[in-house]
DSSP file (Angstrom, degrees, kcal/mol; ACC not computed):
  #  RESIDUE AA STRUCTURE BP1 BP2  ACC     N-H-->O    O-->H-N    N-H-->O    O-->H-N    TCO  KAPPA ALPHA  PHI   PSI    X-CA   Y-CA   Z-CA
    1    1 A M              0   0    0      0, 0.0     2,-0.4     0, 0.0     0, 0.0   0.000 360.0 360.0 360.0 125.0    0.0    0.0    0.0
    2    2 A N        -     0   0    0      2,-0.0     2,-0.5     0, 0.0     0, 0.0  -0.783 360.0-167.7 -95.1 136.1    1.4    3.4   -1.0
    3    3 A F        -     0   0    0     -2,-0.4     2,-0.4     2,-0.0     0, 0.0  -0.986   9.4-179.1-124.4 120.7    0.7    6.4    1.1
    4    4 A H        -     0   0    0     -2,-0.5     2,-0.5     2,-0.0    -2,-0.0  -0.977  10.6-162.6-128.2 129.2    1.6    9.8   -0.4
    5    5 A L        -     0   0    0     -2,-0.4     2,-0.5     2,-0.0    -2,-0.0  -0.926   4.6-159.6-110.0 132.4    1.2   13.2    1.2
    6    6 A D        -     0   0    0     -2,-0.5     2,-0.3     0, 0.0    -2,-0.0  -0.924  18.3-129.3-107.1 134.7    1.3   16.4   -0.9
    7    7 A L        -     0   0    0     -2,-0.5     2,-0.5     1,-0.1    59,-0.1  -0.587  23.6-114.2 -79.3 142.4    2.0   19.7    0.8
    8    8 A I        -     0   0    0     -2,-0.3     3,-0.1    29,-0.2    -1,-0.1  -0.669  29.6-171.3 -73.8 123.3   -0.3   22.6    0.3
    9    9 A Q        -     0   0    0     -2,-0.5    57,-2.7     1,-0.3     2,-0.3   0.870  64.4  -9.6 -86.9 -41.1    1.7   25.2   -1.6
   10   10 A D  E     -A   65   0A   0     55,-0.2    -1,-0.3    29,-0.1     2,-0.3  -0.990  58.9-172.8-156.2 160.6   -0.8   28.0   -1.5
   11   11 A K  E     -A   64   0A   0     53,-2.6    53,-3.4    -2,-0.3     2,-0.4  -0.990  13.6-145.8-156.0 143.2   -4.3   28.7   -0.4
   12   12 A V  E     -A   63   0A   0     -2,-0.3     2,-0.4    51,-0.2    51,-0.2  -0.959  18.1-171.8-116.8 131.6   -6.8   31.7   -0.7
   13   13 A E  E     -A   62   0A   0     49,-2.5    49,-2.7    -2,-0.4     2,-0.4  -0.944  10.5-147.4-126.4 147.8   -9.3   32.3    2.1
   14   14 A F  E     -A   61   0A   0     -2,-0.4     2,-0.3    47,-0.2    47,-0.2  -0.903  14.2-172.5-116.3 140.4  -12.2   34.7    2.2
   15   15 A F  E     -A   60   0A   0     45,-2.6    45,-2.1    -2,-0.4     2,-0.3  -0.956   5.2-175.7-133.3 149.7  -13.5   36.5    5.3
   16   16 A E  E     +A   59   0A   0     -2,-0.3     2,-0.3    43,-0.2    43,-0.2  -0.996  10.9 160.1-145.8 142.0  -16.5   38.7    6.1
   17   17 A A  E     -A   58   0A   0     41,-2.5    41,-2.9    -2,-0.3     3,-0.0  -0.976  45.2-121.7-155.7 164.7  -17.6   40.5    9.3
   18   18 A S  S    S+     0   0    0     -2,-0.3     2,-0.3    39,-0.2    38,-0.2   0.497  97.4  33.5 -90.7  -4.3  -19.9   43.3   10.5
   19   19 A S  S  > S-     0   0    0     39,-0.1     4,-2.2     1,-0.1     5,-0.2  -0.988  76.7-122.9-146.0 155.9  -16.9   45.2   12.1
   20   20 A L  H  > S+     0   0    0     -2,-0.3     4,-2.6     1,-0.2     5,-0.2   0.887 113.2  54.5 -64.0 -38.7  -13.3   45.7   11.4
   21   21 A K  H  > S+     0   0    0      1,-0.2     4,-2.0     2,-0.2    -1,-0.2   0.907 109.4  47.1 -62.9 -42.1  -12.3   44.4   14.8
   22   22 A E  H  > S+     0   0    0      2,-0.2     4,-2.3     1,-0.2    -1,-0.2   0.898 111.8  51.0 -66.3 -40.5  -14.3   41.1   14.2
   23   23 A L  H  X S+     0   0    0     -4,-2.2     4,-2.5     1,-0.2    -2,-0.2   0.926 109.6  50.1 -62.0 -45.1  -12.7   40.8   10.7
   24   24 A E  H  X S+     0   0    0     -4,-2.6     4,-2.6     1,-0.2    -1,-0.2   0.896 109.8  51.4 -60.8 -40.8   -9.2   41.2   12.2
   25   25 A R  H  X S+     0   0    0     -4,-2.0     4,-2.2     2,-0.2    -1,-0.2   0.925 110.6  48.2 -62.3 -45.6  -10.0   38.6   14.8
   26   26 A K  H  X S+     0   0    0     -4,-2.3     4,-1.8     2,-0.2    -2,-0.2   0.919 113.5  46.7 -62.0 -44.7  -11.2   36.1   12.2
   27   27 A V  H  X S+     0   0    0     -4,-2.5     4,-2.2     1,-0.2    -2,-0.2   0.926 111.9  50.4 -64.7 -44.8   -8.1   36.6   10.0
   28   28 A N  H  X S+     0   0    0     -4,-2.6     4,-1.9     1,-0.2    -1,-0.2   0.882 108.4  52.8 -62.7 -38.6   -5.7   36.4   12.9
   29   29 A E  H  X S+     0   0    0     -4,-2.2     4,-1.7     1,-0.2    -1,-0.2   0.914 111.4  46.1 -62.0 -41.9   -7.2   33.1   14.1
   30   30 A Q  H  X S+     0   0    0     -4,-1.8     4,-2.7     1,-0.2    -2,-0.2   0.831 106.5  58.5 -72.8 -31.0   -6.8   31.6   10.6
   31   31 A I  H  X S+     0   0    0     -4,-2.2     4,-2.0     2,-0.2    -1,-0.2   0.927 106.6  49.2 -60.3 -43.7   -3.2   32.9   10.4
   32   32 A E  H  X S+     0   0    0     -4,-1.9     4,-1.0     2,-0.2    -2,-0.2   0.906 111.6  48.8 -62.3 -42.1   -2.4   30.9   13.5
   33   33 A V  H >X S+     0   0    0     -4,-1.7     3,-0.6     1,-0.2     4,-0.5   0.930 112.7  47.2 -62.7 -46.0   -4.1   27.8   12.1
   34   34 A N  H ><>S+     0   0    0     -4,-2.7     5,-2.7     1,-0.2     3,-0.8   0.786 102.3  63.2 -71.4 -27.1   -2.2   28.1    8.8
   35   35 A Q  H ><5S+     0   0    0     -4,-2.0     3,-1.5     1,-0.2    -1,-0.2   0.836  96.2  60.9 -63.5 -30.2    1.1   28.6   10.4
   36   36 A K  H <<5S+     0   0    0     -4,-1.0    -1,-0.2    -3,-0.6    -2,-0.2   0.750 105.6  46.1 -69.1 -23.0    0.8   25.1   11.9
   37   37 A I  T <<5S-     0   0    0     -3,-0.8    -1,-0.3    -4,-0.5   -29,-0.2   0.032 125.9-101.7-107.3  26.4    0.7   23.7    8.4
   38   38 A M  T < 5S+     0   0    0     -3,-1.5    29,-2.8     1,-0.2     2,-0.4   0.753  77.7 135.6  66.1  30.4    3.7   25.9    7.3
   39   39 A L  E   < -B   66   0A   0     -5,-2.7     2,-0.3    27,-0.3    27,-0.2  -0.922  31.5-170.6-109.3 135.3    1.7   28.5    5.4
   40   40 A G  E     -B   65   0A   0     25,-3.3    25,-2.8    -2,-0.4     2,-0.4  -0.779  35.6 -86.3-116.9 164.9    2.5   32.2    5.8
   41   41 A V  E     +B   64   0A   0     -2,-0.3    23,-0.2    23,-0.2     3,-0.1  -0.554  39.6 173.9 -73.6 126.5    0.6   35.3    4.6
   42   42 A H  E     -     0   0A   0     21,-3.5     2,-0.3     1,-0.4    22,-0.2   0.810  66.3 -13.6 -97.1 -44.9    1.6   36.3    1.1
   43   43 A S  E     -B   63   0A   0     20,-1.5    20,-2.8     2,-0.0    -1,-0.4  -0.992  53.3-153.7-157.5 157.5   -0.9   39.1    0.6
   44   44 A V  E     -B   62   0A   0     -2,-0.3     2,-0.4    18,-0.2    18,-0.2  -1.000   7.9-175.5-135.0 134.4   -4.1   40.6    2.0
   45   45 A T  E     -B   61   0A   0     16,-2.4    16,-2.9    -2,-0.4     2,-0.3  -0.996  11.0-177.2-127.1 135.9   -6.8   42.6    0.3
   46   46 A H  E     -B   60   0A   0     -2,-0.4     2,-0.3    14,-0.2    14,-0.2  -0.964   5.7-180.0-136.7 154.2   -9.7   44.2    2.2
   47   47 A H  E     -B   59   0A   0     12,-2.5    12,-2.6    -2,-0.3     2,-0.4  -0.952  17.7-142.5-144.3 159.6  -12.9   46.1    1.4
   48   48 A I  E     -B   58   0A   0     -2,-0.3     2,-0.5    10,-0.2    10,-0.2  -0.997  11.9-161.1-126.1 136.3  -15.8   47.7    3.0
   49   49 A H  E     -B   57   0A   0      8,-2.7     8,-2.4    -2,-0.4     2,-0.6  -0.971   3.2-161.7-116.8 127.5  -19.3   47.7    1.5
   50   50 A V  E     -B   56   0A   0     -2,-0.5     6,-0.2     6,-0.2     5,-0.1  -0.942  11.1-148.9-111.5 121.2  -21.9   50.2    2.8
   51   51 A E    >   -     0   0    0      4,-2.9     3,-2.0    -2,-0.6     6,-0.0  -0.294  33.1 -97.6 -80.8 170.9  -25.5   49.4    2.0
   52   52 A D  T 3  S+     0   0    0      1,-0.3    -1,-0.1     2,-0.1    -2,-0.0   0.811 124.7  54.7 -58.4 -32.2  -28.2   52.1    1.4
   53   53 A N  T 3  S-     0   0    0      2,-0.1    -1,-0.3     1,-0.0     3,-0.1   0.412 122.6-104.7 -84.5   3.3  -29.3   51.8    5.1
   54   54 A G  S <  S+     0   0    0     -3,-2.0     2,-0.2     1,-0.3    -2,-0.1   0.363  71.1 146.4  92.4  -4.9  -25.8   52.5    6.3
   55   55 A R        -     0   0    0     -5,-0.1    -4,-2.9     1,-0.0     2,-0.4  -0.478  36.8-147.6 -68.2 132.2  -25.0   48.9    7.3
   56   56 A K  E     - B   0  50A   0    -38,-0.2     2,-0.4    -6,-0.2    -6,-0.2  -0.827  13.6-169.0-105.9 140.6  -21.3   48.2    6.8
   57   57 A T  E     - B   0  49A   0     -8,-2.4    -8,-2.7    -2,-0.4     2,-0.4  -0.992   8.9-156.2-127.7 124.0  -19.8   44.8    5.8
   58   58 A W  E     -AB  17  48A   0    -41,-2.9   -41,-2.5    -2,-0.4     2,-0.3  -0.788  15.3-179.9 -98.1 139.7  -16.1   44.3    6.0
   59   59 A S  E     -AB  16  47A   0    -12,-2.6   -12,-2.5    -2,-0.4     2,-0.3  -0.971   7.4-172.7-138.9 155.7  -14.4   41.6    3.8
   60   60 A A  E     -AB  15  46A   0    -45,-2.1   -45,-2.6    -2,-0.3     2,-0.5  -0.997  14.3-154.1-147.1 148.0  -10.9   40.4    3.3
   61   61 A V  E     -AB  14  45A   0    -16,-2.9   -16,-2.4    -2,-0.3     2,-0.5  -0.995  17.2-167.5-120.7 124.3   -9.1   38.0    1.0
   62   62 A V  E     -AB  13  44A   0    -49,-2.7   -49,-2.5    -2,-0.5     2,-0.6  -0.960   7.9-155.8-118.9 125.6   -5.9   36.5    2.4
   63   63 A H  E     -AB  12  43A   0    -20,-2.8   -21,-3.5    -2,-0.5   -20,-1.5  -0.890  12.7-165.3-101.1 117.7   -3.5   34.6    0.2
   64   64 A F  E     -AB  11  41A   0    -53,-3.4   -53,-2.6    -2,-0.6     2,-0.3  -0.834   6.4-175.1-102.9 140.3   -1.3   32.1    2.1
   65   65 A K  E     -AB  10  40A   0    -25,-2.8   -25,-3.3    -2,-0.4   -55,-0.2  -0.937  37.5 -85.5-131.5 156.8    1.8   30.5    0.6
   66   66 A V  E     - B   0  39A   0    -57,-2.7     2,-0.3    -2,-0.3   -27,-0.3  -0.339  47.5-120.1 -60.4 137.3    4.2   27.9    1.9
   67   67 A R        -     0   0    0    -29,-2.8     2,-0.5   -32,-0.1    -1,-0.1  -0.635  20.0-127.0 -82.1 135.2    6.9   29.4    4.1
   68   68 A K              0   0    0     -2,-0.3    -1,-0.0     1,-0.1   -30,-0.0  -0.700 360.0 360.0 -82.0 129.5   10.5   28.9    3.0
   69   69 A V              0   0    0     -2,-0.5    -1,-0.1     0, 0.0    -2,-0.0   0.423 360.0 360.0 -91.6 360.0   12.6   27.3    5.7
């Protein structure tokens, strides 16, 4: 029986929250998780969307790549 593991080279994750503080918390939690599988942050893009009623939605896209040792 052959058992083969492939390392994740890069991964993109999307986040959404109703406040910037909540968005930051979500992203930081996932950074810690991904560091355990040897992925570091390559880039971050974030946006805010304001609806007609004034409700704000914060979003972020984080690109993780394998960390070079």
